[in-house]
N, C-alpha and C positions, 0 to 999 in steps of 0.2 A: 097812252101809257107806255112809261119810260121802258125801253130796252138795254140791259145789261149786258157788256161784253168783256171778257177776259182775253188778252193778247199777251202771248210769251215772244219776244222778240229774240231768237234766238241766232247763234252765229252760223247754223246751217239752217234753221227751219224756223218758220212762225207758225207757232202753235195756237189755235183761236179755240175758245170754249163760249158756246152762246146756247143755254139750254140743253136740247138735247145733240145738238149739232157741234161736231167736232172737227178742224181741218187740220191738216199739216201741208206748209206752203211751202217751196225750199226760199230760201231768204237772198232772192235774188231779182233785180230788174236787168232790162236787155236793150237794145234797140232791136226796132222791128227788122225782120228780114224774110217779106214776102215770099213766098212759093208754091208749090202745088199741095193741095189739102185735100185733095182726093184720096179716098182711102182709110181715112183716119179713125181707127179702131175706137177711141176714146175721146167721144163729142162732149165731155162735160165743160161746162164753163169753168171749175176749178183749175182744170186743166191747159185748158185756152186762152186764158185772160188775157184782152190787150185792154190796158187803161188810154184813154182818149183825154188827152188835158188842151184843149184848144186847137192849136195847130201839132200838137207832138204826140206822138202815141208811144207806148213804153209794152214790152212784154212783159209779163210777172209772174214768176214763181216758174213753175215746171214748163209753160213754155218758154220762157227765157232760158233755162237749163237746155232745153232740146234743141232749141231754132236759134237762139240771137248767137252771131258771131262774136257781138261784141257786148259782153253782159259785166255786171258788175254784182260783188257780196255786199249784201249792205252790214256786215258787220266783219271785223278782222280783230285778230289780237285782244279780243275780250273786249272789244268796244265797239258800239254803235259808230259808221264813218259819219254819215251826215243825215242830218234832220231831214233834209229835203228829199231824199230819195226814199228814206225810210216810210215819208209820207206818203208819197206814190204807192209804194206796197200797200199800205193800210187803208188807203181810198179804194184799192182795188178789191182788198179783202172784204170792207164795208160793203162794197155793191155785190159782191157774192151772197152774203149772207142775208142782207136786208133788201125785202121784197115790197114792203107797203111806203107810199110816200110820205115824207114829210113825218119820220119816226124821230121821236126824242131819244136821247142817247147817251147813256154814259159808259165812259171806257176805264178800265185800268189796263195799263200795261207796263210790262217790264224789259227791260233792255240790259245788255251785259255790264256787269259791276264796274269794269273799268271805264264805261261813258261818262264824258266830262259833264259837270252840271250842266253848264251852257248849250250843249247838244240836248239835252233831257229837257230844259227850259223851252229851247225852240221846238220841240216837237208836241209839247204841251200846247203852247199857242197854236199850231199849227191846227190843231186836233180841237177845234173849238168853235162854236157859232154854226151858222150854214153852211153843208158843201154839196155842190153838186158832181155828183159822180155820172159817169160816161163810159162803160165798159162794153167791150164787144168779145165775141164768142168766134176765136179765129177759126175752129172747126165747121160752124154753122154758119158764121155771118151774123147771128141776131144779137141787136143789141139793147143795151139796158140802161135805160137814163132814170134815176130818183135824184132826190132832194132830201138831204135829212138835216136834222139840228142835233148839233153834240152839245148836251146840256155841260159836261163836264166830262177831264181827263186828267186821270192821275197817272204818272210816269214815275217808276220806282226800279230799283234794282231785281232784277227776274227773279232769284230764288226766293224773294219776299212773299211771291204768291205760293209757295210750297209752306213757307214758315208760317202765314197766317192759314193755310187751310190744313196744317198737319193741328195746330193747337186749338181750332176750333172743334176738330175732330177728337180730342181729346179731352175738350169741356175745360180746356186752361180760361180762367177768369183776370188771371193777369199776365204781363207780358216776362217771358223766360229767356235768360241769358241762352243762346244758341249758336253755332256754327253750321253753316249751310254750304254742302259742297255740289254743286252742279256740274255735271261732267256732260259735254258736250263733244261736238266732232270734231272742231280744231281746238278748243278750249276749255279749260276749265276754269268756274266763276266760285270763290269762298266768299261770301258773305257772312259777317259776325254781326249777330245782332244782341246789344247791351242797353238793359233797362228798356227793351220796347225801341230803340233805336238802331238803324244800319249804322253800323262804324267803320268810316272810312280809312280809317287809318289801320284797323285791323280787318280789311277786306282788299281783294284785288285778284288777279287772273294770273293763270300760267299756262303754257301752250301745251303742255303735258295733258293728252286725252285721248280720244280715240284713236286718230290720226297718228300719234304717237305709236300708238301698239301695232296698228297695219305697217306702217313704216319699217319699225325693226322687224318685224315677220318677215316681212318681204324680203328685207336684206339677208336675212338669216338663209330663208328658202334658197334665194338665188346663189348663196355661196354652196348649199346644200345640193343643188341641182343641176346648178349652170344653166338653167333657164332664167329667161328676163319676167320679173314678176312686177304688176304694176299695185303699189300698196292700194289703190281703188279695187282692184279686183278682189282684194281680200275683206273689202268693208262688209258684202253681205253674207261672207263665210264668220265673220265677227257676229254682226248683229243675229244672225240664225243660230249661234252657238254650236256651230259644227266644229268637231275634233279631227276633220279629215278634209284634205284638199287634193285634187287631181291635178299635176302637170305632167304633162308630153304623154299621157295614157297611162300613168302610173297613180297610184293612190299613196299619199303620205300622210302620217299624222302628225297633228299641230298640236296636240293636247299639252306636251308638257313645253312645247317651245312658248306656247299663249300664258302658259300660267306664270313661267318664268320673267316675261316681260310685266306682265298683269303686275305682278309683287312689286317689280322695278318702279314702273310708272306710280303704284300705289304710294309707295316709300316717300317719291319724291314729292306728291302731293301732300301727303302726311306733313313732310318737313315743312312745308310751305305753311300750311296750317299753324304748325307751333310757332312759326318765325312772325305770323300775323297778330296771333292772340297774345304775345309778349308784351305788346303795346298797350293791352287792357289795363285799366284800373285793377290793384291790388282786390278791391271787394266784388271783382266780377266771379261769377261761378257758372259756367257753362253745364248746362243740364242735360241738354240736347245735342247730338250731331245729326243732322237729315242730310242724305244723301239721295239726288234726284238727276234726272237730265237724261238724255238717252242711255248716257255710256255708263247709268248704273245698273244697267243690265249686264253688262262686262265688268267692270271695274269695281261695282257696288259690295259685293261680300269681300274683295280682299282688302278696300278700305275701312271695311266694318272690322274686319280680323285685326288690321293694323291698329285701330282706336281701342279696341278693347286689350289686345295684347300690350298697347301704351299705356292702360290706365287711366286713360283720358275720361273715362264714364264711370260711375258710380256703380252701375249695373248695365251688360250688355242690352235689355229692352230700352236703354237710353240712345242707342244707335239705332236709326229710323229708316228704311228705305221705302216711301210710301208705293203703295198698289199699282199705282201707274205713274212711275217717275216721270215718263216722259210729257205728260198732260198736266202733271200737278200743279205747275205755277201758274199755266193759264186757268185752270179751273178756280185755283186761289184767287187770281186775281175778279175772275167774274165775281164770287162772295165777296169780294172787296168791293167791285163797283155796286153791288147789291146794298151793302149797307151805305151806301151815298144818297 
């Protein structure tokens, strides 16, 4: 029986959809940093993965984030850096979710929009045929060795997964011209679909994203309070949609501050969308704007309002934020793998 897996290789997180199983893994690999492992509260393989490849070992995901002194992000500036390093992370992820020996697998995966065609082709070639996967749980020292057979791997721009799943849910029989805005932690991807094809000339990435929001808020709060505030410390506040922060024992409202910068960043993103789609043929008709990614929870409504106010759609209903914008790409890619 063929197993179908959808993977979204985001700039901050790898999202995996495999039946009822869903995983979010930091997009990091790191060099081993052996230390005392006693007293570890979370002993799950997901958060303690070591990939063993011959004589080399790599910490992957959460373990790399917490324990590696030398660690590397798999993506930055809206593109996957290296097919080889991404391959390491995907091998570990496959070892995490596959338990049966000699499974046959079809994978559909998405990479940031600015990723070069060469990197995409190289990754597709690596993820094909028989793979021997050896992983170890750093907390329990248990090892898992399996062999899998990858029948086919499709590598596409990551917002395509959401495009596919949303149109399927709407029961669309034909391709519809669509702009997808995928807001991540460190970058925002814009993918334009024309006559069912990704238009590279009308697609791109920009650095304005959730990082931009926390950086600007941190600077403004520092000027107001005189305290040193790290943008990373505001990430959880933004993620949990809180309107207050505590600094030096005092509570400060950030509702107006967050609203101000959210509108600014949304305007920059929409300006870039307009610049990109200006290269489309005259017969193009953008029917839908779809907003996805983890940043959709924070910036999604502001971008939606900007699209509607700019009269870029015929109806407000044509601006769509999926029910689960974080996993919508991975779920869509799983559906694509099943279609193969």
